[in-house]
C-alpha positions in Angstrom: -2.2 42.6 66.4 -4.7 40.6 68.5 -4.4 40.7 72.3 -4.0 36.9 72.5 -0.9 37.2 70.2 0.6 39.8 72.5 -0.2 37.6 75.5 1.7 34.8 73.8 4.8 37.0 73.4 4.4 38.2 77.0 4.5 34.6 78.2 7.5 33.5 76.1 9.6 36.7 76.2 12.2 35.3 78.7 12.9 32.2 76.5 12.1 33.7 73.1 15.7 33.9 71.8 16.6 30.5 73.1 13.5 29.0 71.5 14.4 30.2 68.0 18.2 29.8 68.3 18.1 27.3 65.4 17.1 30.2 63.1 19.9 32.6 64.3 22.0 32.1 61.1 19.0 33.3 59.1 18.6 36.4 61.4 22.3 37.2 61.0 22.1 37.0 57.2 19.1 39.2 57.2 20.9 41.8 59.4 23.8 41.8 56.9 21.4 42.7 54.1 19.6 45.3 56.3 22.9 47.0 57.2 23.8 47.3 53.5 20.4 48.7 52.5 20.8 51.3 55.2 24.4 52.1 54.2 23.5 55.5 52.6 21.9 56.8 55.8 23.6 59.8 57.6 26.0 59.2 60.5 23.4 60.5 62.9 20.5 58.6 61.6 17.3 58.1 63.6 15.8 54.7 63.0 12.3 53.5 63.8 12.0 49.8 64.6 8.4 48.7 64.7 7.7 45.5 66.6 11.3 45.5 67.9 10.8 42.4 70.1 14.0 41.5 71.9 15.9 44.1 69.8 18.0 41.9 67.5 18.2 44.3 64.6 18.8 47.4 66.8 21.6 45.6 68.7 23.2 44.7 65.4 22.9 48.1 63.8 24.0 50.0 66.9 27.2 47.9 67.1 28.0 49.0 63.5 26.9 52.6 63.7 28.0 54.4 66.9 26.0 57.6 66.4 22.7 56.2 65.2 19.7 56.5 67.5 16.7 54.1 67.7 13.1 54.1 68.7 11.8 50.6 69.6 8.1 50.2 69.3 6.8 47.0 70.9 3.4 46.2 72.4 4.7 43.4 74.6 6.1 44.8 77.8 8.1 41.6 78.7 9.7 41.5 75.2 10.6 45.2 75.5 12.1 44.6 79.0 14.3 41.8 77.5 15.6 44.3 74.9 16.1 47.0 77.5 18.4 44.7 79.5 20.4 43.8 76.4 20.7 47.4 75.4 22.0 48.3 78.9 24.5 45.5 78.8 25.7 46.5 75.3 25.9 50.2 76.4 23.5 51.5 73.8 20.4 52.2 76.1 21.2 56.0 76.0 20.7 55.9 72.2 17.3 54.1 72.4 13.7 55.2 73.0 11.7 52.3 74.5 8.1 52.7 73.5 5.6 50.1 74.8 2.5 50.1 72.6 1.5 50.1 69.0 2.8 52.5 66.4 -0.3 54.7 66.5 0.5 55.6 70.1 3.9 56.9 69.3 4.0 60.7 69.4 4.8 62.1 66.0 8.0 64.2 66.4 10.7 64.7 63.9 10.5 62.1 61.0 12.7 59.1 61.0 15.5 58.5 58.5 14.6 54.8 58.1 12.4 52.1 59.5 12.4 48.3 60.1 9.5 45.9 60.4 10.9 42.5 60.9 8.4 39.6 61.2 5.7 41.9 62.4 3.0 42.7 59.8 2.3 39.0 59.4 0.3 39.2 62.7 -2.0 41.9 61.1 -4.4 39.5 59.5 -6.9 42.0 58.0 -5.6 43.2 54.6 -6.9 46.7 55.1 -5.3 47.0 58.5 -2.1 45.6 57.2 -1.9 48.3 54.5 -2.7 50.9 57.2 0.1 49.5 59.3 2.6 50.3 56.6 1.0 53.7 56.0 1.7 54.5 59.6 5.3 53.8 59.0 5.5 55.8 55.8 3.9 58.8 57.5 6.7 58.8 60.0 9.6 58.7 57.5 11.5 61.5 55.9 10.7 61.9 52.2 12.1 58.9 50.4 13.1 57.2 53.6 13.8 53.5 53.3 11.9 50.7 55.0 13.2 47.1 55.4 10.3 44.8 56.0 10.5 41.0 56.5 7.6 38.6 56.9 6.7 34.9 56.4 5.5 34.7 52.8 4.4 31.6 50.8 1.6 30.4 48.5 0.6 27.7 50.9 -2.0 26.3 48.6 0.5 25.5 45.8 2.4 22.3 45.5 5.7 24.3 45.8 4.4 26.1 48.8 3.5 22.9 50.6 6.9 21.5 49.9 8.6 24.6 51.2 6.5 24.5 54.4 7.9 21.0 55.1 11.5 22.3 54.7 10.6 25.3 56.9 9.3 23.2 59.8 12.4 21.1 59.6 14.5 24.2 59.8 12.7 25.5 62.9 14.0 22.5 64.9 11.3 22.9 67.5 9.3 20.3 69.4 6.6 18.4 67.5 4.0 20.2 69.7 5.4 23.6 68.7 5.4 22.6 65.1 1.8 21.5 65.3 0.8 24.8 67.0 2.7 26.8 64.3 1.1 24.9 61.5 -2.4 25.4 63.0 -2.1 29.2 63.2 -0.6 29.9 59.7 -3.2 31.5 57.5 -5.4 32.3 60.6 -3.5 34.1 63.4 -0.5 34.6 61.1 -1.2 36.0 57.6 1.2 34.1 55.4 0.5 35.4 51.9 2.3 34.9 48.6 5.3 37.2 48.1 3.5 39.0 45.2 0.7 39.9 47.6 3.3 41.6 49.9 4.5 43.7 47.0 1.0 45.1 46.6 0.5 45.6 50.3 3.7 47.6 50.6 2.9 49.8 47.6 -0.6 50.4 48.8 0.9 51.2 52.2 2.7 54.3 50.9 6.0 52.9 49.5 7.5 52.8 46.0 8.3 49.6 44.1 9.4 47.0 46.7 12.6 45.2 46.0 12.9 41.6 47.3 16.4 41.4 48.9 16.3 38.3 51.0 14.7 34.8 51.3 15.5 32.0 53.6 12.8 29.4 54.0 9.5 31.2 54.5 11.2 34.5 55.6 11.2 37.1 52.8 12.5 40.6 53.1 11.9 43.7 50.9 13.2 47.2 50.9 11.3 50.2 49.6 11.3 54.0 49.9 8.6 56.2 51.1 6.6 57.1 47.9 6.3 60.7 46.8 3.1 62.2 48.3 2.8 59.4 50.9 
């Protein structure tokens, strides 16, 4: 993830959740799917959350699973601070590891039972680095451990993709200036690729056949298991 992208998250951390409040129903629906994908995990599961941001999925999972533990990996210090405050207020901070930095700076201890990557890999614009990003997650999972990954995905050059983009920007309910900025960075600072391309990236990143389990606007989500030999 480029340093200017991290700087953007640093700058907007305090208002991040408020800015994207219009999309909260989509987040809640995705978390419902996520919880059910992770249903087979053990009662004492240890979950890796890469690019945890302000901690939305951890807060949701921790509320449902009182004995699960979480490691939040987040390169933006201010975003991680917002999550830490929320975790303390919810009483789950003792079950969380707060790691500021990228995944490759996380010490490799016992493997994780599952992992999430929610709207993160889209900021890794180089395809080779994006596959390596997922390989880093696969390397830290127990054999066959599940990953739930969500990213913006769309064939923006197709007629259908352009029509979907119009709907997406309406859903975002942000200012015209914010909409213009978002439109400008898609396909440059944000790697919005067709969903089929994400299937290949996940497989090449060390996972078995990805299963698309969610779509709302441009947000697509997949679940996959660490592939044998990964």
